[in-house]
C-alpha positions, 0 to 999 in steps of 0.5 A, a space after each residue: 504608200 502613205 505620206 507621213 510627216 514627223 515633227 521632232 527628231 529626238 529618240 521617239 521622232 527619229 525612230 518613228 520616222 525612219 521605221 515608217 519609211 522602212 515600211 515603205 512610206 514616204 516620210 518627212 522628218 521636221 525639226 526646228 533645229 537647223 544644225 540637227 537637220 543638216 546632220 541628219 541630211 548628211 546621213 548621221 544620227 544625232 543619237 546613239 541607237 543600235 541599228 538606227 543609222 543604218 536604217 536611216 541611210 538605207 531609206 534616204 538612198 531609196 528616197 523614202 526619207 527626208 529632213 527639213 526645218 520647214 513646217 510647210 514642206 513637212 506638212 504639204 500633202 501629208 496623210 498623217 502628221 506625228 507630233 513627237 516632241 519632248 514634254 520635259 518637267 516643269 518646276 512644279 512637276 507638271 509636264 511642260 507642253 510648250 513644244 507640243 503647243 508649238 508643234 500644233 501651231 506649226 501644223 495648223 499654220 501649214 495645213 492645206 488639206 485633210 490630215 490625221 494628226 497623231 500625238 505620240 508625245 507623252 502628254 497629260 490627259 486632256 492634251 489632245 483636246 488642247 492640240 485640236 483647239 490650237 490647230 483649229 485656231 491657226 489653220 488657214 483652211 477649212 480642210 478637216 483634221 482629226 486628232 489621235 493619241 498614239 502613245 509610244 512604248 519604245 525603249 532606248 537601246 532597243 527602240 528599232 526592235 520595239 517599233 517593229 515588234 510592239 506588244 500592242 498599239 494604243 490608239 485613242 480618238 473621238 473619231 473612230 474612222 481616223 483611229 482606224 486609219 492609223 491602225 491600218 498604218 501599223 498593219 504590217 507590224 501584225 500586232 494587237 491594236 487597242 482603240 479607245 477614247 482620247 483621254 484613256 489612251 493618254 492615261 494608258 501611257 502614264 499608268 504603264 510607266 508608273 507601274 514599271 517604275 513601281 516594280 523597280 522601286 519595289 525590288 530596290 526596297 526588297 534589296 535593302 531588306 535582303 542586305 539587312 537580313 542576309 538574303 540574296 535579292 537576285 534569287 528572291 527576284 528569280 523566285 518571284 518572277 517564276 510566278 506567272 502572276 508577277 513575271 520576271 521583268 523589271 525586277 533587277 535591283 540596283 541604283 534606281 531608274 533614270 532616263 527621259 521617261 520614268 522620272 518625269 512621267 511618274 512626277 507628272 502623273 502625281 501632279 495630275 492626280 494631286 491637281 484632280 484632288 487625289 492623294 497619290 501616296 504610292 507614286 510619291 513612295 516610288 520616287 522616294 525609294 528611287 532617290 534613296 537607292 542612289 543615296 544608299 549606294 554612295 553610303 556604301 562607298 563611304 562605309 568602305 573608304 571611311 572618308 571620301 576626301 582625297 580618294 580616287 574613285 573609278 566609275 564604269 558606266 554613265 548613261 542611264 541604261 546600256 545601249 544608249 548615250 542618254 544622260 537624262 536623269 542618269 543615276 550616275 549624275 547624282 552619285 558622282 556629284 555626291 562623291 565630288 562634294 565629299 572631296 573625291 576625284 572621279 575618273 569615268 568610262 562609258 562606251 558611248 555616253 562620255 561626250 554627253 556626260 561631259 556636258 553635265 559633269 565637266 569636272 570628271 576625268 573621262 578615260 579612254 578605257 575601263 582600265 584607265 578609269 581603274 588605274 590608281 583608284 581606291 574603289 571602282 563603281 559599276 553604274 551601268 551594266 554595259 556588256 563589255 563590263 561583264 567580260 572585263 579583265 578583272 585580273 588587270 583591273 585588280 593590278 592597276 587599282 590602288 585598292 581592289 574594291 568594287 561596289 557593283 550597282 548592277 550585280 553583274 559579278 558573282 560575290 564569291 568569285 570576286 572574293 576568290 579573286 581577291 576583291 573587296 566586293 559589295 553588290 546590291 541586296 546580295 545578303 551579308 556579303 563577305 568582304 576580303 580583308 587581309 585574306 580573311 572573309 568577314 561578314 559585312 556587319 563585322 567590317 570596320 570601315 577602312 581608309 
């Protein structure tokens, strides 16, 4: 059994701490937010992540997992200390390292013996060297320590499964022995371990996220072309994905990526590249296309309603992806704000994210059910592809709406089936979609926007 402390109890930190405890280690999770620590001690998770709270409660009962707001308690006797704090965007697009630096100061001040410090936060290349310097400056002991970069690849909504079944473990350090100790900590997972130098490991995280974001932006650009030329982007993606050189993942056209990682990491990588004298053209295009996907979705609403002023718009899904309550950089925020600025009234439903959404969108009417959100709506928008929306009672939705119009930002419904049900339906990149108007099917390029 190893003793581990985890600094920061956000999505990455809490999942990391709980799962290492479940592997049989003794883990102390530390956070400066006393209110959050009190909540965690009561057995409640401050975030929605499937399966996490059950694991947390089990390991607390087994006395392998505890929580504190005191660095001294967290670090005392620890073999490993994970830094898992946030690195939000600065005004200039660079990653804000304030929390990482504060964690390094706290660890340094609390050190009493040898320790391996693992930076799991997503940090710019070169941060490991800075963390090492800060810890050395604040340490009151001559005990040795080593720095290892161990970027995280957890997906919100499936983070617990991702921890226990990772594609790979990436470790970077100038101290090979320390990296191997961290590798041994992951032995029970039985996965490939890549050990490299500190800066390369830091870069792997940014390069991975930027590439995945680029795939999403690529298929969204293809979806726009498909709409103009009458092709179906879902079939295009299926045909592309069958090529082993391409693969099927991250080829779902929609309204763009969001969340805590892709937006800030692509922007931070662009900033790093520009600062190093490079010209990151592709990264800029990825961000531009992503923003354009949201704008084009709002344009579809304007096309079908002609005028937003006074219209009632129902929204299904608010979180940036299913199975999470995370609203950071969620496409729903930009879309809803654009609709409201045009004079529309927005009613919304999300299975778990409404409490967090209310903090950033207080003027939205939040509803208890999808049918309440659809009641008297002039159009219904699908923003997040929660499973319950795929099985929704569409006949009931149609009965309660003022106009049976659905604009599907995630392509969860079949256009022909929706037309047969009597809906005016528009997906993303599904070709020259037929729209039902007065019981006749007309191609989109022949439709005159209707109020």
